[in-house]
C-alpha positions as CSV (number, residue, x, y, z in Angstrom):
1,M,-22.6,26.3,25.4
2,N,-21.0,23.0,26.5
3,L,-19.5,21.6,23.2
4,R,-18.7,18.2,25.1
5,E,-22.4,17.7,26.5
6,V,-23.7,18.0,23.1
7,I,-21.1,15.4,22.0
8,L,-22.3,13.2,25.0
9,D,-26.0,13.6,24.0
10,I,-25.2,12.6,20.1
11,L,-23.1,9.2,21.6
12,L,-26.3,8.3,23.7
13,E,-28.7,8.4,21.0
14,W,-26.2,6.9,18.3
15,E,-26.2,3.9,21.2
16,E,-29.7,3.3,21.0
17,G,-29.0,2.2,17.5
18,Q,-31.9,3.7,16.0
19,T,-30.2,6.3,14.0
20,Y,-27.0,6.8,11.9
21,S,-24.3,8.9,13.3
22,H,-24.0,11.0,10.3
23,I,-28.0,11.8,10.4
24,L,-27.8,12.8,14.3
25,L,-24.7,14.7,13.5
26,Q,-26.5,16.7,10.4
27,R,-29.5,17.5,12.9
28,V,-27.2,18.8,15.9
29,L,-25.0,20.8,13.4
30,Q,-28.4,22.5,11.9
31,K,-29.7,23.1,15.5
32,Y,-26.4,24.8,16.7
33,D,-26.0,26.8,13.0
34,Y,-24.7,29.7,15.1
35,L,-21.6,28.5,16.4
36,E,-18.2,29.1,15.1
37,G,-16.8,26.8,12.2
38,R,-13.9,25.5,14.8
39,E,-16.7,25.0,17.5
40,K,-18.4,22.9,14.9
41,A,-15.5,20.9,13.5
42,F,-14.8,20.0,17.1
43,I,-17.7,18.1,17.8
44,K,-17.8,16.6,14.1
45,R,-14.1,15.3,14.9
46,V,-14.9,14.1,18.4
47,T,-18.3,12.7,17.7
48,Q,-17.0,11.0,14.4
49,G,-13.8,9.6,15.8
50,T,-15.2,8.2,19.0
51,I,-17.5,6.0,17.1
52,E,-15.1,5.4,14.8
53,R,-12.3,4.0,17.4
54,K,-15.0,2.7,19.8
55,I,-13.4,-1.2,19.6
56,Q,-10.4,0.5,20.4
57,I,-11.3,2.8,23.3
58,D,-12.9,0.0,24.9
59,Y,-10.2,-1.8,24.9
60,I,-8.3,0.7,26.7
61,L,-11.2,1.3,29.5
62,N,-11.0,-2.2,30.5
63,L,-7.2,-1.8,31.0
64,F,-7.9,0.7,33.5
65,S,-11.3,0.4,34.8
66,G,-12.1,-1.5,37.4
67,V,-15.9,-1.9,36.1
68,P,-16.1,-3.1,32.6
69,V,-17.3,-1.1,29.7
70,R,-20.6,-2.8,29.0
71,K,-21.6,-2.5,33.1
72,M,-20.8,0.8,32.9
73,K,-23.9,3.3,33.4
74,K,-24.3,5.1,29.9
75,V,-23.6,8.6,30.7
76,I,-20.1,7.5,32.1
77,R,-19.6,4.9,29.7
78,N,-20.0,7.6,26.9
79,L,-18.3,10.3,28.9
80,L,-15.3,8.2,29.1
81,R,-15.0,6.9,25.6
82,S,-15.3,10.5,24.1
83,S,-12.7,11.8,26.8
84,V,-10.1,8.8,26.0
85,Y,-10.6,9.9,22.1
86,Q,-9.5,13.4,23.1
87,L,-6.4,12.1,25.1
88,L,-5.4,9.9,22.1
89,F,-6.3,11.7,19.3
90,L,-6.7,15.1,19.7
91,D,-3.2,17.2,20.1
92,G,-4.5,20.4,20.8
93,V,-6.3,19.8,23.8
94,P,-4.6,19.4,27.4
95,D,-4.8,16.1,28.8
96,S,-6.0,18.3,32.2
97,A,-8.5,19.8,30.3
98,V,-10.1,16.9,29.1
99,V,-10.0,15.0,32.4
100,N,-11.4,18.2,34.2
101,E,-14.2,18.9,31.7
102,A,-15.4,15.1,32.1
103,V,-15.6,15.3,35.9
104,K,-17.2,18.7,35.8
105,L,-19.6,16.8,32.5
106,A,-20.2,13.8,35.3
107,N,-21.3,15.9,38.1
108,K,-23.8,18.2,36.0
109,R,-25.1,14.8,35.1
110,K,-26.4,13.7,38.2
111,F,-23.1,11.6,38.6
112,G,-21.5,13.3,41.3
113,S,-20.7,10.1,43.3
114,L,-18.6,8.9,40.3
115,K,-16.6,12.1,39.8
116,G,-13.4,10.4,41.6
117,Y,-13.8,7.2,39.4
118,V,-14.2,9.2,36.0
119,N,-11.3,11.3,37.3
120,G,-8.8,8.3,38.5
121,V,-9.3,6.2,35.3
122,L,-9.1,9.3,32.5
123,R,-5.9,10.4,34.8
124,Q,-4.4,6.6,34.4
125,I,-4.8,7.0,30.5
126,A,-3.4,10.3,30.3
127,R,-0.3,8.9,31.8
128,A,0.0,5.9,30.2
129,K,-0.9,6.5,26.7
130,D,2.1,6.6,25.4
131,S,3.2,3.1,26.7
132,L,-0.3,1.3,26.0
133,E,0.1,-2.8,25.3
134,W,-1.7,-3.8,22.5
135,P,-2.7,-7.9,21.8
136,D,0.2,-9.8,20.4
137,A,0.0,-9.6,16.6
138,K,1.5,-13.1,16.4
139,K,-0.3,-14.8,18.6
140,E,-3.6,-13.0,18.5
141,P,-3.8,-12.0,15.0
142,V,-7.8,-11.4,15.0
143,K,-7.8,-9.5,18.1
144,Y,-4.7,-7.2,17.2
145,L,-6.1,-6.1,14.0
146,S,-9.4,-5.8,15.6
147,V,-8.0,-3.4,18.9
148,C,-5.9,-1.9,16.7
149,Y,-7.9,-0.8,13.8
150,S,-11.5,-0.8,15.8
151,M,-13.1,-3.3,13.3
152,P,-15.2,-6.2,15.0
153,E,-13.5,-9.4,14.9
154,Y,-16.2,-10.9,12.6
155,L,-15.2,-8.5,9.9
156,V,-11.4,-9.0,10.4
157,E,-11.7,-12.5,9.8
158,Q,-13.6,-12.2,6.7
159,F,-11.1,-9.9,5.5
160,L,-8.3,-12.1,6.2
161,K,-10.0,-14.5,4.7
162,W,-10.7,-12.7,1.8
163,Y,-7.5,-10.5,1.1
164,G,-4.8,-12.2,3.6
165,D,-1.3,-10.2,3.9
166,E,-3.5,-6.9,2.5
167,T,-5.5,-6.7,5.4
168,E,-3.6,-4.5,7.9
169,S,-3.2,-2.0,5.2
170,I,-7.4,-2.0,4.2
171,L,-8.1,-1.8,7.7
172,A,-5.2,1.4,8.6
173,A,-6.6,3.1,5.4
174,F,-10.1,3.3,6.8
175,L,-8.7,5.2,9.7
176,E,-7.3,7.8,7.6
177,S,-8.6,11.2,6.9
178,K,-10.5,11.1,3.8
179,A,-9.8,14.3,1.5
180,V,-12.8,15.3,-0.8
181,T,-13.1,14.3,-4.1
182,I,-14.7,16.2,-7.3
183,R,-15.1,15.4,-10.8
184,F,-15.4,18.5,-13.1
185,S,-18.2,18.4,-15.9
186,E,-17.2,17.4,-19.4
187,R,-18.8,20.6,-20.6
188,L,-15.8,22.6,-18.8
189,R,-12.9,23.9,-21.0
190,T,-9.6,23.2,-20.0
191,E,-8.7,26.8,-19.0
192,E,-12.4,26.8,-17.2
193,I,-10.9,24.3,-15.0
194,G,-7.8,26.1,-14.7
195,D,-9.2,29.3,-13.6
196,L,-11.8,27.6,-10.8
197,E,-8.5,25.9,-9.7
198,Q,-6.2,29.2,-9.7
199,T,-9.6,30.7,-7.5
200,W,-9.4,27.6,-4.8
201,R,-6.0,28.1,-4.3
202,E,-5.9,31.6,-3.9
203,S,-9.0,30.9,-0.9
204,G,-6.4,28.3,0.8
205,V,-7.7,25.1,-0.7
206,V,-5.2,22.4,-1.3
207,V,-6.2,21.1,-5.6
208,L,-4.5,17.8,-6.1
209,E,-5.1,16.2,-9.5
210,H,-5.8,12.6,-9.3
211,P,-4.0,10.1,-11.0
212,Y,-7.2,8.1,-11.8
213,D,-9.1,10.4,-13.8
214,A,-8.3,13.7,-15.6
215,K,-11.7,15.3,-14.5
216,A,-10.8,14.4,-10.7
217,R,-9.7,16.5,-8.2
218,T,-8.4,16.1,-4.4
219,L,-9.5,18.8,-2.2
220,E,-8.2,19.9,1.1
221,K,-8.5,22.3,3.5
222,I,-12.1,23.2,2.7
223,D,-15.1,24.3,5.0
224,G,-17.5,22.7,2.7
225,V,-17.8,22.3,-1.0
226,A,-20.7,24.4,-1.2
227,S,-18.7,27.7,-0.5
228,L,-16.3,26.8,-3.3
229,A,-16.5,29.3,-6.9
230,G,-18.3,27.2,-9.3
231,F,-20.4,24.9,-6.9
232,R,-23.6,26.9,-8.0
233,E,-22.8,27.4,-11.2
234,G,-22.9,23.5,-11.7
235,A,-19.1,23.3,-12.6
236,F,-18.3,20.0,-10.7
237,V,-20.0,17.4,-8.4
238,V,-18.8,15.6,-5.5
239,Q,-18.1,11.9,-6.4
240,D,-14.9,9.2,-5.4
241,T,-12.6,8.3,-8.5
242,S,-13.6,4.7,-7.9
243,S,-17.2,5.7,-8.7
244,M,-16.2,7.6,-11.9
245,M,-14.9,4.2,-13.3
246,V,-18.1,3.0,-13.7
247,C,-19.2,5.3,-16.6
248,R,-15.8,5.3,-18.3
249,C,-15.9,1.6,-18.3
250,A,-19.0,1.8,-19.8
251,G,-17.6,3.0,-23.0
252,L,-20.8,5.9,-23.2
253,L,-20.6,7.8,-26.4
254,P,-22.9,10.8,-27.1
255,G,-26.5,9.8,-28.2
256,M,-26.7,6.8,-25.8
257,T,-29.6,5.8,-23.8
258,V,-28.7,4.9,-20.4
259,I,-31.0,3.4,-17.2
260,D,-29.1,4.0,-13.9
261,L,-31.3,1.8,-11.9
262,C,-30.3,2.6,-8.3
263,A,-29.1,5.9,-9.0
264,A,-28.8,7.6,-5.5
265,P,-26.9,10.0,-4.7
266,G,-26.2,10.5,-8.4
267,G,-22.8,10.6,-9.0
268,K,-23.0,8.0,-11.8
269,T,-26.1,9.8,-13.0
270,M,-24.7,12.8,-13.7
271,H,-21.6,11.4,-14.7
272,A,-23.7,9.4,-17.7
273,A,-25.6,12.4,-18.5
274,D,-22.4,14.4,-19.5
275,L,-20.7,11.5,-21.4
276,V,-24.3,10.7,-23.8
277,G,-24.8,14.8,-24.0
278,E,-27.9,16.2,-25.3
279,T,-28.7,13.7,-28.2
280,G,-28.5,11.3,-25.3
281,S,-30.5,10.2,-22.4
282,V,-30.4,8.8,-18.9
283,K,-33.5,7.4,-17.2
284,A,-32.7,7.2,-13.1
285,F,-34.6,5.4,-10.4
286,D,-34.5,4.8,-7.0
287,V,-36.4,3.1,-4.1
288,S,-37.6,6.1,-2.4
289,W,-38.5,9.6,-3.3
290,Q,-36.6,10.7,-0.5
291,K,-33.4,9.4,-2.4
292,V,-34.6,10.5,-5.8
293,S,-35.1,14.1,-4.7
294,K,-31.4,14.4,-3.6
295,I,-30.5,13.5,-7.2
296,E,-32.9,16.2,-8.5
297,E,-31.3,18.6,-6.5
298,N,-28.1,17.9,-8.1
299,L,-29.2,17.6,-11.1
300,E,-30.5,21.3,-11.0
301,R,-27.6,22.7,-9.9
302,M,-25.6,20.9,-12.7
303,G,-28.2,22.0,-15.3
304,Y,-28.9,18.8,-16.8
305,R,-31.6,18.3,-19.0
306,N,-31.4,14.6,-20.7
307,V,-32.1,13.0,-17.3
308,T,-35.7,11.7,-16.6
309,L,-36.1,10.7,-12.5
310,E,-38.5,8.2,-11.1
311,E,-38.9,6.4,-7.9
312,S,-38.9,2.8,-8.4
313,D,-38.0,-0.4,-6.5
314,G,-35.3,-2.3,-8.6
315,T,-36.9,-5.5,-7.5
316,C,-40.3,-4.9,-9.1
317,F,-40.4,-5.6,-13.2
318,R,-40.5,-3.0,-15.5
319,A,-41.8,-4.4,-18.6
320,E,-41.8,-1.2,-20.4
321,L,-38.1,-1.1,-20.2
322,V,-37.4,-4.1,-22.0
323,E,-34.5,-3.9,-24.4
324,S,-34.7,-0.3,-24.1
325,A,-31.4,1.0,-23.1
326,D,-27.7,0.7,-25.2
327,V,-26.1,0.9,-20.9
328,V,-27.9,-0.3,-17.8
329,I,-25.8,0.6,-14.3
330,A,-26.8,-1.6,-11.9
331,D,-24.8,-0.1,-8.8
332,V,-26.8,-2.3,-6.6
333,P,-27.4,-1.8,-2.5
334,C,-24.4,-3.7,-0.7
335,S,-22.9,-4.2,2.4
336,G,-20.8,-1.0,1.8
337,L,-17.5,-2.3,3.2
338,G,-15.1,-0.6,1.0
339,V,-16.7,3.0,2.5
340,I,-16.4,2.0,6.1
341,G,-14.0,4.9,6.0
342,R,-16.4,7.3,5.6
343,K,-19.5,5.5,7.0
344,Q,-18.1,4.4,10.6
345,D,-21.6,2.9,11.4
346,I,-21.6,0.2,8.6
347,K,-18.8,-1.9,10.4
348,Y,-21.3,-2.2,13.4
349,R,-24.3,-3.3,11.6
350,I,-23.0,-5.9,9.2
351,D,-23.2,-9.7,10.3
352,E,-23.4,-12.8,8.5
353,N,-27.2,-12.7,8.2
354,A,-27.1,-8.9,6.9
355,L,-24.4,-10.7,4.3
356,Q,-26.7,-13.0,2.9
357,E,-30.3,-10.8,2.8
358,I,-28.1,-8.4,0.7
359,V,-27.0,-11.1,-2.0
360,T,-30.4,-12.0,-2.2
361,L,-31.5,-8.4,-2.7
362,Q,-29.4,-7.9,-5.4
363,K,-29.9,-10.9,-7.3
364,A,-33.8,-9.7,-7.2
365,I,-32.7,-6.8,-9.0
366,L,-30.4,-7.9,-11.3
367,T,-32.8,-10.2,-12.8
368,N,-34.6,-7.5,-13.9
369,A,-32.1,-5.4,-14.9
370,W,-30.2,-7.5,-17.4
371,Q,-33.4,-7.6,-19.2
372,Y,-33.4,-3.5,-19.9
373,V,-30.4,-4.0,-21.7
374,K,-30.6,-3.9,-25.6
375,K,-29.6,-7.1,-27.3
376,G,-25.7,-6.2,-28.1
377,G,-25.8,-3.5,-24.9
378,V,-23.5,-3.4,-21.6
379,L,-24.8,-4.1,-18.1
380,M,-22.5,-2.5,-15.8
381,Y,-22.3,-4.1,-12.5
382,S,-20.7,-2.2,-9.6
383,T,-20.9,-2.3,-5.6
384,C,-19.0,-0.2,-2.7
385,T,-18.2,-3.1,-0.8
386,M,-15.5,-6.0,-0.7
387,N,-17.2,-8.9,-0.3
388,P,-16.9,-11.4,-3.1
389,E,-20.0,-13.0,-2.9
390,E,-21.4,-9.9,-3.7
391,N,-18.7,-9.1,-6.7
392,E,-16.4,-11.7,-8.2
393,Q,-19.4,-14.5,-7.5
394,M,-22.0,-12.3,-8.7
395,V,-20.7,-11.7,-12.3
396,T,-20.2,-15.6,-12.3
397,W,-23.9,-15.8,-11.3
398,L,-24.7,-13.8,-14.0
399,E,-23.1,-15.1,-16.4
400,E,-24.4,-18.4,-15.6
401,Q,-27.9,-17.4,-15.3
402,F,-28.5,-15.2,-18.0
403,D,-27.7,-14.4,-21.5
404,L,-24.4,-12.4,-20.5
405,Q,-20.6,-12.7,-21.0
406,R,-18.0,-10.6,-18.8
407,E,-16.0,-8.0,-20.9
408,D,-12.3,-7.2,-19.6
409,I,-12.1,-3.2,-18.7
410,T,-8.4,-2.9,-18.7
411,E,-8.5,-0.7,-21.9
412,F,-11.3,1.8,-20.0
413,L,-8.9,2.1,-16.9
414,P,-6.4,4.7,-16.4
415,V,-3.0,2.9,-16.2
416,P,-2.2,2.9,-12.5
417,L,-5.4,0.4,-12.1
418,Q,-4.7,-1.5,-15.2
419,P,-2.4,-4.2,-13.5
420,S,-5.3,-4.7,-10.7
421,V,-7.8,-6.2,-13.1
422,V,-8.7,-10.0,-12.5
423,N,-10.7,-12.1,-14.8
424,G,-11.7,-8.9,-16.7
425,T,-13.2,-7.1,-13.4
426,L,-11.3,-4.7,-11.1
427,Q,-11.9,-4.6,-7.2
428,M,-10.3,-1.5,-5.7
429,K,-9.1,-1.5,-2.3
430,P,-8.5,1.3,0.5
431,G,-4.8,1.2,1.1
432,I,-3.8,-0.6,-2.2
433,H,-5.6,2.0,-4.2
434,D,-6.0,5.6,-3.9
435,C,-9.6,5.7,-3.5
436,D,-12.6,4.1,-1.6
437,G,-13.5,0.0,-2.1
438,F,-15.3,-0.1,-5.3
439,F,-16.0,-3.2,-7.8
440,V,-16.4,-2.7,-11.5
441,A,-17.6,-5.2,-14.2
442,R,-18.8,-4.8,-17.8
443,L,-20.7,-7.6,-19.0
444,R,-22.6,-7.9,-22.7
445,R,-25.9,-9.0,-23.6
446,M,-25.5,-11.4,-26.4
């Protein structure tokens, strides 16, 4: 099996724009499940890295190629992209091997006449990779940030408008490798957590406590969470600490009734189920059964019996839910700009029209969501984005349109996050905070 050819085929299909890269990768890794772990890791690393660094790689190719990237044959373009990624970002692969394998693959895919071109471009880049010239940060700040951090110029301009001097730190954080964060079940005793941690460490896993939540751990050097002790028994769930802040700030107590309106993939649903206990209940909804079924799998594994699941479109009003919940969680669909580091496709699919459409959708859902809150109850509003129009401005809109009033969430937050609260709400930012980009607000129904 030629692993680089597998990568090339994934990139060619991804470039068609019909399927997200993580879905393509999942299909391929399932198809070639017999491959060794290191081979699967190579396919995943080079595919994701090539997509993540595409803008930077194309800039480099245009410096050394007489043919602009946009005019290259699709096979050659994607073959060169994946090869440049290996030259620049994979230390364990000799440059000569990268070049030779690219030439062989070009020939195999019926582009023998371009072998010399592929060889020449890659050898030039290999020789010059330690002395590449980037756009001038002072003269062309947008182009500099776009190229060096592989972010479309439109989004660079938006981040600069929203976050100014913090922008470069945020963009740099998107490109950093992401550790896995898990949350232990509230049902586990301290000694049970300690036993699991010891077992993981003995198997080579690096286990680190997280400063934002006592139940959170960051895991490194793992092949997959499903192989960890305690997974099948429902001892923990994968969840970023930013997402954990929603239920923490909701002030959930045993016996409460909770509605999670846009629940997939289910992290907050399960956190709520943990906190309200057997005397409480959680109703979780999402727009498709495909999304709901993913929550169901985790609920069965975790052993929760106080959650009901239902396929339901949040934009459709449900009269039977009016004033039925102590807390409604509205983690609405969003532009996802806070999780670009985990989902590389997002940055290539977002434009001004998409941002406007998502705001309209959010307002349609929230127009229903606030009515499901009991008088005196709480609406928790959250997104995994960093667009103020979807976040701070949406909270202001909620207060102006409905009988809701924001409440300061500072007291519910861990000490390291408290200074970042602005007007009672929290915008978490990669590179500034030790988590994904995420927004949390708490509103009381008056």
